[in-house]
PyMOL commands that place a pseudoatom at each C-alpha (Angstrom):
pseudoatom trace, name=CA, resn=MET, resi=1, chain=A, elem=C, hetatm=0, pos=[98.283, 42.402, 125.358]
pseudoatom trace, name=CA, resn=VAL, resi=2, chain=A, elem=C, hetatm=0, pos=[94.974, 41.291, 127.273]
pseudoatom trace, name=CA, resn=THR, resi=3, chain=A, elem=C, hetatm=0, pos=[93.361, 38.251, 126.064]
pseudoatom trace, name=CA, resn=ASN, resi=4, chain=A, elem=C, hetatm=0, pos=[90.006, 36.531, 126.905]
pseudoatom trace, name=CA, resn=GLU, resi=5, chain=A, elem=C, hetatm=0, pos=[91.448, 33.273, 127.933]
pseudoatom trace, name=CA, resn=PRO, resi=6, chain=A, elem=C, hetatm=0, pos=[88.250, 31.185, 127.743]
pseudoatom trace, name=CA, resn=ALA, resi=7, chain=A, elem=C, hetatm=0, pos=[87.531, 32.767, 124.387]
pseudoatom trace, name=CA, resn=THR, resi=8, chain=A, elem=C, hetatm=0, pos=[90.962, 32.009, 122.999]
pseudoatom trace, name=CA, resn=THR, resi=9, chain=A, elem=C, hetatm=0, pos=[90.903, 28.303, 124.459]
pseudoatom trace, name=CA, resn=ALA, resi=10, chain=A, elem=C, hetatm=0, pos=[87.527, 27.905, 122.497]
pseudoatom trace, name=CA, resn=ALA, resi=11, chain=A, elem=C, hetatm=0, pos=[89.085, 29.181, 119.303]
pseudoatom trace, name=CA, resn=VAL, resi=12, chain=A, elem=C, hetatm=0, pos=[91.890, 26.663, 119.690]
pseudoatom trace, name=CA, resn=ARG, resi=13, chain=A, elem=C, hetatm=0, pos=[89.781, 24.054, 120.478]
pseudoatom trace, name=CA, resn=GLN, resi=14, chain=A, elem=C, hetatm=0, pos=[87.595, 24.618, 117.365]
pseudoatom trace, name=CA, resn=LEU, resi=15, chain=A, elem=C, hetatm=0, pos=[90.995, 24.645, 115.196]
pseudoatom trace, name=CA, resn=MET, resi=16, chain=A, elem=C, hetatm=0, pos=[92.071, 21.544, 116.592]
pseudoatom trace, name=CA, resn=THR, resi=17, chain=A, elem=C, hetatm=0, pos=[88.501, 19.962, 116.082]
pseudoatom trace, name=CA, resn=ALA, resi=18, chain=A, elem=C, hetatm=0, pos=[88.593, 20.746, 112.519]
pseudoatom trace, name=CA, resn=PHE, resi=19, chain=A, elem=C, hetatm=0, pos=[92.211, 19.628, 112.168]
pseudoatom trace, name=CA, resn=ALA, resi=20, chain=A, elem=C, hetatm=0, pos=[91.191, 16.151, 113.887]
pseudoatom trace, name=CA, resn=GLU, resi=21, chain=A, elem=C, hetatm=0, pos=[88.210, 15.921, 111.379]
pseudoatom trace, name=CA, resn=ARG, resi=22, chain=A, elem=C, hetatm=0, pos=[90.095, 16.915, 108.225]
pseudoatom trace, name=CA, resn=THR, resi=23, chain=A, elem=C, hetatm=0, pos=[93.112, 14.635, 108.966]
pseudoatom trace, name=CA, resn=GLY, resi=24, chain=A, elem=C, hetatm=0, pos=[91.258, 11.449, 109.952]
pseudoatom trace, name=CA, resn=LEU, resi=25, chain=A, elem=C, hetatm=0, pos=[92.151, 11.438, 113.329]
pseudoatom trace, name=CA, resn=VAL, resi=26, chain=A, elem=C, hetatm=0, pos=[88.505, 11.239, 114.090]
pseudoatom trace, name=CA, resn=GLY, resi=27, chain=A, elem=C, hetatm=0, pos=[85.454, 10.187, 111.922]
pseudoatom trace, name=CA, resn=GLY, resi=28, chain=A, elem=C, hetatm=0, pos=[85.650, 7.837, 108.941]
pseudoatom trace, name=CA, resn=SER, resi=29, chain=A, elem=C, hetatm=0, pos=[88.065, 9.168, 106.741]
pseudoatom trace, name=CA, resn=ALA, resi=30, chain=A, elem=C, hetatm=0, pos=[91.550, 7.480, 106.139]
pseudoatom trace, name=CA, resn=PRO, resi=31, chain=A, elem=C, hetatm=0, pos=[94.151, 9.206, 107.996]
pseudoatom trace, name=CA, resn=THR, resi=32, chain=A, elem=C, hetatm=0, pos=[96.317, 12.092, 106.345]
pseudoatom trace, name=CA, resn=ARG, resi=33, chain=A, elem=C, hetatm=0, pos=[99.498, 12.406, 108.338]
pseudoatom trace, name=CA, resn=TYR, resi=34, chain=A, elem=C, hetatm=0, pos=[102.095, 15.107, 107.998]
pseudoatom trace, name=CA, resn=LEU, resi=35, chain=A, elem=C, hetatm=0, pos=[104.899, 15.165, 110.570]
pseudoatom trace, name=CA, resn=TRP, resi=36, chain=A, elem=C, hetatm=0, pos=[105.695, 18.650, 111.196]
pseudoatom trace, name=CA, resn=THR, resi=37, chain=A, elem=C, hetatm=0, pos=[101.875, 19.724, 111.642]
pseudoatom trace, name=CA, resn=ASP, resi=38, chain=A, elem=C, hetatm=0, pos=[101.077, 16.597, 113.580]
pseudoatom trace, name=CA, resn=ALA, resi=39, chain=A, elem=C, hetatm=0, pos=[104.021, 17.391, 115.957]
pseudoatom trace, name=CA, resn=PHE, resi=40, chain=A, elem=C, hetatm=0, pos=[102.578, 20.692, 116.776]
pseudoatom trace, name=CA, resn=ALA, resi=41, chain=A, elem=C, hetatm=0, pos=[99.181, 19.373, 117.062]
pseudoatom trace, name=CA, resn=VAL, resi=42, chain=A, elem=C, hetatm=0, pos=[100.141, 16.765, 119.509]
pseudoatom trace, name=CA, resn=CYS, resi=43, chain=A, elem=C, hetatm=0, pos=[101.491, 19.439, 121.972]
pseudoatom trace, name=CA, resn=THR, resi=44, chain=A, elem=C, hetatm=0, pos=[98.570, 21.642, 121.055]
pseudoatom trace, name=CA, resn=PHE, resi=45, chain=A, elem=C, hetatm=0, pos=[96.293, 19.092, 122.215]
pseudoatom trace, name=CA, resn=LEU, resi=46, chain=A, elem=C, hetatm=0, pos=[98.332, 18.539, 125.362]
pseudoatom trace, name=CA, resn=GLU, resi=47, chain=A, elem=C, hetatm=0, pos=[98.112, 22.180, 126.219]
pseudoatom trace, name=CA, resn=LEU, resi=48, chain=A, elem=C, hetatm=0, pos=[94.346, 22.071, 126.013]
pseudoatom trace, name=CA, resn=GLU, resi=49, chain=A, elem=C, hetatm=0, pos=[94.222, 19.262, 128.369]
pseudoatom trace, name=CA, resn=ARG, resi=50, chain=A, elem=C, hetatm=0, pos=[96.487, 21.547, 130.809]
pseudoatom trace, name=CA, resn=ARG, resi=51, chain=A, elem=C, hetatm=0, pos=[94.127, 24.397, 130.380]
pseudoatom trace, name=CA, resn=THR, resi=52, chain=A, elem=C, hetatm=0, pos=[90.884, 22.481, 130.581]
pseudoatom trace, name=CA, resn=GLY, resi=53, chain=A, elem=C, hetatm=0, pos=[91.128, 19.269, 132.314]
pseudoatom trace, name=CA, resn=ALA, resi=54, chain=A, elem=C, hetatm=0, pos=[89.702, 17.799, 129.272]
pseudoatom trace, name=CA, resn=GLY, resi=55, chain=A, elem=C, hetatm=0, pos=[90.888, 14.123, 129.038]
pseudoatom trace, name=CA, resn=ARG, resi=56, chain=A, elem=C, hetatm=0, pos=[89.584, 14.307, 125.417]
pseudoatom trace, name=CA, resn=ASP, resi=57, chain=A, elem=C, hetatm=0, pos=[92.470, 16.395, 124.450]
pseudoatom trace, name=CA, resn=ARG, resi=58, chain=A, elem=C, hetatm=0, pos=[95.002, 13.653, 125.676]
pseudoatom trace, name=CA, resn=ALA, resi=59, chain=A, elem=C, hetatm=0, pos=[93.323, 11.093, 124.141]
pseudoatom trace, name=CA, resn=LEU, resi=60, chain=A, elem=C, hetatm=0, pos=[93.669, 12.910, 120.859]
pseudoatom trace, name=CA, resn=ALA, resi=61, chain=A, elem=C, hetatm=0, pos=[97.129, 13.425, 121.443]
pseudoatom trace, name=CA, resn=LEU, resi=62, chain=A, elem=C, hetatm=0, pos=[97.750, 9.921, 122.136]
pseudoatom trace, name=CA, resn=ARG, resi=63, chain=A, elem=C, hetatm=0, pos=[95.759, 8.589, 119.253]
pseudoatom trace, name=CA, resn=LEU, resi=64, chain=A, elem=C, hetatm=0, pos=[97.781, 10.975, 117.036]
pseudoatom trace, name=CA, resn=VAL, resi=65, chain=A, elem=C, hetatm=0, pos=[100.982, 9.779, 118.051]
pseudoatom trace, name=CA, resn=ASP, resi=66, chain=A, elem=C, hetatm=0, pos=[99.767, 6.522, 117.382]
pseudoatom trace, name=CA, resn=GLN, resi=67, chain=A, elem=C, hetatm=0, pos=[98.452, 7.202, 114.139]
pseudoatom trace, name=CA, resn=VAL, resi=68, chain=A, elem=C, hetatm=0, pos=[101.833, 9.015, 113.150]
pseudoatom trace, name=CA, resn=HIS, resi=69, chain=A, elem=C, hetatm=0, pos=[103.779, 6.041, 113.882]
pseudoatom trace, name=CA, resn=GLN, resi=70, chain=A, elem=C, hetatm=0, pos=[101.286, 3.564, 111.982]
pseudoatom trace, name=CA, resn=VAL, resi=71, chain=A, elem=C, hetatm=0, pos=[101.143, 5.769, 109.035]
pseudoatom trace, name=CA, resn=LEU, resi=72, chain=A, elem=C, hetatm=0, pos=[104.636, 7.310, 108.709]
pseudoatom trace, name=CA, resn=GLY, resi=73, chain=A, elem=C, hetatm=0, pos=[106.726, 4.919, 110.397]
pseudoatom trace, name=CA, resn=ARG, resi=74, chain=A, elem=C, hetatm=0, pos=[105.645, 2.407, 107.649]
pseudoatom trace, name=CA, resn=HIS, resi=75, chain=A, elem=C, hetatm=0, pos=[106.612, 2.342, 103.895]
pseudoatom trace, name=CA, resn=ARG, resi=76, chain=A, elem=C, hetatm=0, pos=[104.084, 4.068, 101.738]
pseudoatom trace, name=CA, resn=ALA, resi=77, chain=A, elem=C, hetatm=0, pos=[101.376, 2.108, 100.076]
pseudoatom trace, name=CA, resn=ASP, resi=78, chain=A, elem=C, hetatm=0, pos=[103.032, 3.130, 96.431]
pseudoatom trace, name=CA, resn=ASP, resi=79, chain=A, elem=C, hetatm=0, pos=[106.684, 2.078, 97.537]
pseudoatom trace, name=CA, resn=SER, resi=80, chain=A, elem=C, hetatm=0, pos=[107.647, -1.531, 96.613]
pseudoatom trace, name=CA, resn=ARG, resi=81, chain=A, elem=C, hetatm=0, pos=[109.045, -1.929, 100.040]
pseudoatom trace, name=CA, resn=THR, resi=82, chain=A, elem=C, hetatm=0, pos=[106.397, -2.915, 102.760]
pseudoatom trace, name=CA, resn=GLY, resi=83, chain=A, elem=C, hetatm=0, pos=[106.326, -2.857, 106.681]
pseudoatom trace, name=CA, resn=TRP, resi=84, chain=A, elem=C, hetatm=0, pos=[108.116, -0.754, 108.842]
pseudoatom trace, name=CA, resn=ILE, resi=85, chain=A, elem=C, hetatm=0, pos=[110.802, 1.791, 107.724]
pseudoatom trace, name=CA, resn=SER, resi=86, chain=A, elem=C, hetatm=0, pos=[113.149, -0.184, 110.361]
pseudoatom trace, name=CA, resn=GLY, resi=87, chain=A, elem=C, hetatm=0, pos=[112.543, -3.407, 108.860]
pseudoatom trace, name=CA, resn=LEU, resi=88, chain=A, elem=C, hetatm=0, pos=[111.133, -4.955, 111.998]
pseudoatom trace, name=CA, resn=GLY, resi=89, chain=A, elem=C, hetatm=0, pos=[108.599, -7.493, 112.042]
pseudoatom trace, name=CA, resn=GLU, resi=90, chain=A, elem=C, hetatm=0, pos=[105.096, -6.155, 113.102]
pseudoatom trace, name=CA, resn=GLU, resi=91, chain=A, elem=C, hetatm=0, pos=[105.285, -6.810, 116.954]
pseudoatom trace, name=CA, resn=ASP, resi=92, chain=A, elem=C, hetatm=0, pos=[108.788, -5.500, 117.304]
pseudoatom trace, name=CA, resn=GLY, resi=93, chain=A, elem=C, hetatm=0, pos=[108.245, -2.604, 114.652]
pseudoatom trace, name=CA, resn=ALA, resi=94, chain=A, elem=C, hetatm=0, pos=[105.028, -1.719, 117.042]
pseudoatom trace, name=CA, resn=ALA, resi=95, chain=A, elem=C, hetatm=0, pos=[107.132, -1.629, 119.952]
pseudoatom trace, name=CA, resn=HIS, resi=96, chain=A, elem=C, hetatm=0, pos=[109.878, 0.402, 118.304]
pseudoatom trace, name=CA, resn=PRO, resi=97, chain=A, elem=C, hetatm=0, pos=[108.091, 2.564, 115.758]
pseudoatom trace, name=CA, resn=THR, resi=98, chain=A, elem=C, hetatm=0, pos=[110.742, 5.176, 115.319]
pseudoatom trace, name=CA, resn=LEU, resi=99, chain=A, elem=C, hetatm=0, pos=[113.657, 3.166, 115.146]
pseudoatom trace, name=CA, resn=GLY, resi=100, chain=A, elem=C, hetatm=0, pos=[114.092, 3.454, 111.605]
pseudoatom trace, name=CA, resn=GLY, resi=101, chain=A, elem=C, hetatm=0, pos=[112.958, 6.980, 111.404]
pseudoatom trace, name=CA, resn=LEU, resi=102, chain=A, elem=C, hetatm=0, pos=[109.568, 8.597, 110.182]
pseudoatom trace, name=CA, resn=ARG, resi=103, chain=A, elem=C, hetatm=0, pos=[108.475, 9.649, 106.845]
pseudoatom trace, name=CA, resn=ILE, resi=104, chain=A, elem=C, hetatm=0, pos=[107.332, 13.210, 106.722]
pseudoatom trace, name=CA, resn=GLY, resi=105, chain=A, elem=C, hetatm=0, pos=[104.065, 12.462, 104.893]
pseudoatom trace, name=CA, resn=LYS, resi=106, chain=A, elem=C, hetatm=0, pos=[104.538, 14.349, 101.426]
pseudoatom trace, name=CA, resn=PRO, resi=107, chain=A, elem=C, hetatm=0, pos=[102.285, 13.611, 98.496]
pseudoatom trace, name=CA, resn=LEU, resi=108, chain=A, elem=C, hetatm=0, pos=[104.669, 11.960, 96.253]
pseudoatom trace, name=CA, resn=ASN, resi=109, chain=A, elem=C, hetatm=0, pos=[107.134, 9.041, 96.907]
pseudoatom trace, name=CA, resn=GLU, resi=110, chain=A, elem=C, hetatm=0, pos=[110.956, 9.828, 97.406]
pseudoatom trace, name=CA, resn=ARG, resi=111, chain=A, elem=C, hetatm=0, pos=[112.797, 10.025, 94.131]
pseudoatom trace, name=CA, resn=GLN, resi=112, chain=A, elem=C, hetatm=0, pos=[114.462, 6.603, 93.135]
pseudoatom trace, name=CA, resn=PRO, resi=113, chain=A, elem=C, hetatm=0, pos=[118.015, 6.323, 92.433]
pseudoatom trace, name=CA, resn=ASP, resi=114, chain=A, elem=C, hetatm=0, pos=[117.723, 6.140, 88.721]
pseudoatom trace, name=CA, resn=GLU, resi=115, chain=A, elem=C, hetatm=0, pos=[114.971, 9.004, 88.487]
pseudoatom trace, name=CA, resn=PRO, resi=116, chain=A, elem=C, hetatm=0, pos=[116.032, 12.505, 87.071]
pseudoatom trace, name=CA, resn=LEU, resi=117, chain=A, elem=C, hetatm=0, pos=[116.159, 15.221, 89.478]
pseudoatom trace, name=CA, resn=ASP, resi=118, chain=A, elem=C, hetatm=0, pos=[113.018, 17.536, 89.081]
pseudoatom trace, name=CA, resn=GLU, resi=119, chain=A, elem=C, hetatm=0, pos=[113.488, 20.519, 91.349]
pseudoatom trace, name=CA, resn=ARG, resi=120, chain=A, elem=C, hetatm=0, pos=[109.915, 21.319, 91.100]
pseudoatom trace, name=CA, resn=LEU, resi=121, chain=A, elem=C, hetatm=0, pos=[108.698, 17.829, 92.067]
pseudoatom trace, name=CA, resn=GLU, resi=122, chain=A, elem=C, hetatm=0, pos=[111.125, 17.570, 95.005]
pseudoatom trace, name=CA, resn=TRP, resi=123, chain=A, elem=C, hetatm=0, pos=[108.914, 20.115, 97.018]
pseudoatom trace, name=CA, resn=ASP, resi=124, chain=A, elem=C, hetatm=0, pos=[106.495, 17.487, 97.021]
pseudoatom trace, name=CA, resn=ARG, resi=125, chain=A, elem=C, hetatm=0, pos=[108.419, 14.217, 97.567]
pseudoatom trace, name=CA, resn=ASP, resi=126, chain=A, elem=C, hetatm=0, pos=[108.245, 12.190, 100.829]
pseudoatom trace, name=CA, resn=GLY, resi=127, chain=A, elem=C, hetatm=0, pos=[111.240, 11.218, 102.697]
pseudoatom trace, name=CA, resn=GLN, resi=128, chain=A, elem=C, hetatm=0, pos=[113.003, 11.787, 106.124]
pseudoatom trace, name=CA, resn=TYR, resi=129, chain=A, elem=C, hetatm=0, pos=[114.073, 15.172, 107.010]
pseudoatom trace, name=CA, resn=PHE, resi=130, chain=A, elem=C, hetatm=0, pos=[116.063, 16.022, 110.136]
pseudoatom trace, name=CA, resn=HIS, resi=131, chain=A, elem=C, hetatm=0, pos=[114.209, 19.002, 111.244]
pseudoatom trace, name=CA, resn=TYR, resi=132, chain=A, elem=C, hetatm=0, pos=[111.077, 17.497, 110.946]
pseudoatom trace, name=CA, resn=LEU, resi=133, chain=A, elem=C, hetatm=0, pos=[112.289, 14.581, 113.086]
pseudoatom trace, name=CA, resn=THR, resi=134, chain=A, elem=C, hetatm=0, pos=[113.440, 16.848, 115.726]
pseudoatom trace, name=CA, resn=GLN, resi=135, chain=A, elem=C, hetatm=0, pos=[110.044, 18.320, 115.942]
pseudoatom trace, name=CA, resn=TRP, resi=136, chain=A, elem=C, hetatm=0, pos=[108.410, 14.904, 116.351]
pseudoatom trace, name=CA, resn=LEU, resi=137, chain=A, elem=C, hetatm=0, pos=[111.051, 14.154, 119.101]
pseudoatom trace, name=CA, resn=HIS, resi=138, chain=A, elem=C, hetatm=0, pos=[109.873, 17.309, 120.941]
pseudoatom trace, name=CA, resn=ALA, resi=139, chain=A, elem=C, hetatm=0, pos=[106.404, 16.385, 120.694]
pseudoatom trace, name=CA, resn=LEU, resi=140, chain=A, elem=C, hetatm=0, pos=[107.299, 12.840, 122.089]
pseudoatom trace, name=CA, resn=ALA, resi=141, chain=A, elem=C, hetatm=0, pos=[109.232, 14.400, 125.104]
pseudoatom trace, name=CA, resn=TRP, resi=142, chain=A, elem=C, hetatm=0, pos=[105.813, 16.509, 126.000]
pseudoatom trace, name=CA, resn=VAL, resi=143, chain=A, elem=C, hetatm=0, pos=[103.649, 13.309, 125.751]
pseudoatom trace, name=CA, resn=GLY, resi=144, chain=A, elem=C, hetatm=0, pos=[106.242, 11.814, 128.184]
pseudoatom trace, name=CA, resn=ARG, resi=145, chain=A, elem=C, hetatm=0, pos=[106.154, 14.658, 130.530]
pseudoatom trace, name=CA, resn=ALA, resi=146, chain=A, elem=C, hetatm=0, pos=[102.375, 14.631, 130.275]
pseudoatom trace, name=CA, resn=THR, resi=147, chain=A, elem=C, hetatm=0, pos=[101.661, 10.977, 130.837]
pseudoatom trace, name=CA, resn=GLY, resi=148, chain=A, elem=C, hetatm=0, pos=[104.657, 9.812, 132.681]
pseudoatom trace, name=CA, resn=ASP, resi=149, chain=A, elem=C, hetatm=0, pos=[105.194, 6.903, 130.347]
pseudoatom trace, name=CA, resn=PRO, resi=150, chain=A, elem=C, hetatm=0, pos=[108.619, 5.948, 129.462]
pseudoatom trace, name=CA, resn=ARG, resi=151, chain=A, elem=C, hetatm=0, pos=[108.170, 4.331, 126.136]
pseudoatom trace, name=CA, resn=TYR, resi=152, chain=A, elem=C, hetatm=0, pos=[107.603, 8.028, 124.715]
pseudoatom trace, name=CA, resn=VAL, resi=153, chain=A, elem=C, hetatm=0, pos=[111.149, 8.811, 126.018]
pseudoatom trace, name=CA, resn=ARG, resi=154, chain=A, elem=C, hetatm=0, pos=[112.359, 5.419, 124.839]
pseudoatom trace, name=CA, resn=TRP, resi=155, chain=A, elem=C, hetatm=0, pos=[110.796, 6.023, 121.245]
pseudoatom trace, name=CA, resn=ARG, resi=156, chain=A, elem=C, hetatm=0, pos=[112.497, 9.401, 121.265]
pseudoatom trace, name=CA, resn=TRP, resi=157, chain=A, elem=C, hetatm=0, pos=[115.713, 7.747, 121.849]
pseudoatom trace, name=CA, resn=ASN, resi=158, chain=A, elem=C, hetatm=0, pos=[114.988, 5.100, 119.224]
pseudoatom trace, name=CA, resn=SER, resi=159, chain=A, elem=C, hetatm=0, pos=[114.749, 7.752, 116.474]
pseudoatom trace, name=CA, resn=PRO, resi=160, chain=A, elem=C, hetatm=0, pos=[117.617, 8.634, 113.909]
pseudoatom trace, name=CA, resn=GLY, resi=161, chain=A, elem=C, hetatm=0, pos=[117.150, 12.121, 115.025]
pseudoatom trace, name=CA, resn=ARG, resi=162, chain=A, elem=C, hetatm=0, pos=[117.580, 11.714, 118.683]
pseudoatom trace, name=CA, resn=PRO, resi=163, chain=A, elem=C, hetatm=0, pos=[119.528, 14.027, 120.648]
pseudoatom trace, name=CA, resn=THR, resi=164, chain=A, elem=C, hetatm=0, pos=[123.356, 13.275, 121.214]
pseudoatom trace, name=CA, resn=THR, resi=165, chain=A, elem=C, hetatm=0, pos=[123.861, 15.009, 124.403]
pseudoatom trace, name=CA, resn=GLY, resi=166, chain=A, elem=C, hetatm=0, pos=[122.479, 14.379, 127.713]
pseudoatom trace, name=CA, resn=SER, resi=167, chain=A, elem=C, hetatm=0, pos=[118.757, 15.644, 128.319]
pseudoatom trace, name=CA, resn=PRO, resi=168, chain=A, elem=C, hetatm=0, pos=[116.561, 15.559, 131.282]
pseudoatom trace, name=CA, resn=LEU, resi=169, chain=A, elem=C, hetatm=0, pos=[114.214, 13.585, 129.228]
pseudoatom trace, name=CA, resn=ALA, resi=170, chain=A, elem=C, hetatm=0, pos=[116.708, 10.955, 127.993]
pseudoatom trace, name=CA, resn=PRO, resi=171, chain=A, elem=C, hetatm=0, pos=[118.619, 9.795, 131.296]
pseudoatom trace, name=CA, resn=ARG, resi=172, chain=A, elem=C, hetatm=0, pos=[121.459, 8.068, 129.771]
pseudoatom trace, name=CA, resn=PRO, resi=173, chain=A, elem=C, hetatm=0, pos=[125.055, 9.015, 129.188]
pseudoatom trace, name=CA, resn=ALA, resi=174, chain=A, elem=C, hetatm=0, pos=[125.695, 10.888, 125.946]
pseudoatom trace, name=CA, resn=ALA, resi=175, chain=A, elem=C, hetatm=0, pos=[128.859, 8.580, 125.271]
pseudoatom trace, name=CA, resn=ALA, resi=176, chain=A, elem=C, hetatm=0, pos=[126.317, 5.512, 125.434]
pseudoatom trace, name=CA, resn=ASP, resi=177, chain=A, elem=C, hetatm=0, pos=[124.331, 7.162, 122.628]
pseudoatom trace, name=CA, resn=ALA, resi=178, chain=A, elem=C, hetatm=0, pos=[127.204, 8.289, 120.727]
pseudoatom trace, name=CA, resn=CYS, resi=179, chain=A, elem=C, hetatm=0, pos=[128.576, 4.865, 120.537]
pseudoatom trace, name=CA, resn=GLY, resi=180, chain=A, elem=C, hetatm=0, pos=[125.149, 3.493, 119.178]
pseudoatom trace, name=CA, resn=GLY, resi=181, chain=A, elem=C, hetatm=0, pos=[123.912, 2.346, 122.581]
pseudoatom trace, name=CA, resn=ARG, resi=182, chain=A, elem=C, hetatm=0, pos=[120.278, 1.791, 122.964]
for i in range(1, 182): cmd.bond("trace and resi %d" % i, "trace and resi %d" % (i + 1))
show_as sticks, trace
zoom trace
């Protein structure tokens, strides 16, 4: 299949601009973060930068990483708990935003232990899902490669969904990780 690369890139840029506006990445609206979609968006912004050289795309990818960590690395506004999911204070939580995992960003708070199960509502409940976390770890790996900044790899390793085997993006022995090494 033959594609018109500039037209395809322009179409992707248009979609990503609309995404950034709709989700509060740019503009004045409050951020609406959803981990699965945001992971793909980070990678797409980085690919746009690779294809066009437009620094704006990298800036949007990095802003999105920061927003995801600030929003989904903290307890929800409608939760009795506050602060970072990890339980760290503000400064340490900002330095290690993935340490306690990330919420996925669904509209309803997670079911409380004393709440009865309602299978219809479960689809809309927030929480931490391993496959969402692994997508985010993939995005952090892309950011680490694109920027050369080691903190993205460190954040990837701080996550509960971190890889447990050796990886070129995680230059530490698997045994250290399996034993809880950080």
